C-alpha positions in Angstrom: 99.8 89.8 76.9 100.0 93.2 75.2 98.3 96.2 76.7 98.4 100.0 76.5 99.0 99.9 80.3 102.7 100.3 80.7 103.1 100.8 84.5 101.4 99.6 87.6 100.3 103.1 88.5 98.3 103.3 85.3 96.3 100.2 85.9 92.8 100.3 87.5 92.3 98.1 90.5 89.7 96.0 88.7 88.9 95.4 85.1 85.4 97.0 85.4 87.0 100.2 86.7 88.0 101.4 83.2 90.6 98.8 82.1 91.4 98.8 78.4 91.3 96.0 76.0 94.4 93.8 75.5 95.8 91.1 73.3 96.7 87.6 74.5 99.3 85.9 72.4 99.1 82.1 72.7 102.4 80.4 72.1 102.2 78.7 68.7 103.1 75.4 70.4 99.7 75.6 72.2 97.7 77.1 69.3 95.4 74.0 69.1 94.5 74.5 72.8 92.8 77.8 71.8 91.0 76.7 68.7 87.6 76.6 70.3 87.7 80.1 71.7 85.4 82.5 69.9 84.4 86.2 70.0 81.8 86.7 72.7 83.2 84.0 75.0 83.8 84.8 78.6 87.1 83.7 80.0 89.0 83.6 83.2 92.7 84.5 82.7 95.3 83.5 85.3 98.3 85.8 85.2 101.6 86.1 87.0 102.0 89.6 88.5 105.7 89.7 87.6 106.2 93.1 89.3 104.4 92.1 92.5 106.3 92.2 95.8 106.3 88.6 97.0 107.4 89.6 100.6 104.2 91.6 101.3 101.8 89.9 103.7 99.6 92.8 104.7 98.3 95.8 102.8 96.0 98.7 103.2 93.0 97.6 100.9 92.9 99.5 97.7 96.1 101.3 98.9 94.1 103.7 101.1 96.3 104.4 104.1 93.2 105.0 106.4 92.1 101.5 106.0 93.4 98.9 108.5 96.3 96.7 107.4 94.7 93.5 106.1 96.3 90.1 105.2 96.8 89.9 101.4 94.8 86.6 101.2 91.8 88.7 102.1 92.5 91.3 99.3 93.0 91.4 95.6 96.4 93.0 96.0 99.0 92.2 93.2 101.6 92.1 96.0 101.4 88.7 97.6 103.5 85.5 98.2 102.3 83.9 94.9 101.3 86.9 92.7 98.7 85.1 90.7 96.1 87.4 89.0 92.6 86.4 88.3 90.7 88.3 85.5 87.3 87.8 83.9 87.3 89.0 80.3 85.2 88.9 77.2 86.8 87.8 73.9 86.3 90.6 71.3 88.0 88.9 68.4 90.3 85.9 67.6 93.1 86.3 65.1 95.0 83.1 64.6 96.6 82.4 68.0 95.9 85.9 69.3 92.9 86.8 71.5 91.6 90.3 71.7 90.0 90.6 75.2 88.4 93.3 77.4 88.6 94.5 80.1 92.1 93.6 81.4 93.8 95.6 84.1 97.2 93.8 83.9 100.1 95.8 82.5 101.9 95.1 79.2 104.1 92.0 79.3 102.3 90.3 82.2 102.7 86.6 81.7 99.4 84.6 81.2 99.6 81.4 83.2 96.3 79.8 82.0 93.1 80.5 80.2 89.8 78.9 81.3 86.2 79.3 80.2 83.6 80.8 82.4 81.3 77.8 82.9 77.6 77.9 82.5 75.6 76.6 85.5 74.9 73.3 83.9 76.5 69.9 84.5 77.5 69.5 80.8 79.6 72.7 80.6 
């Protein structure tokens, strides 16, 4: 993915806290898998927080030292044993195998593991 966010310190904690738009480049070998994605769609992106510290098991939520140490499985910290990120985004545009999405709080170069649709509350979705 391509983003204007270059360092972890620049990234908001959550997308709705002022994250910019970004571009997702789908590998050409998987271009067909993205053919039915359209502007306006809501997606869930799974990312790999490649700069996350995989040894961390407890953090101060939202990096506020006054908060009690909390197990990372009870937080959204990017530092965790398996640093998988979860992001809900809206597709702004589709250009070939590139998706323009917003908001996305991940930093530039963060690998995208998978793309899934946000399902409607119906059985046929």
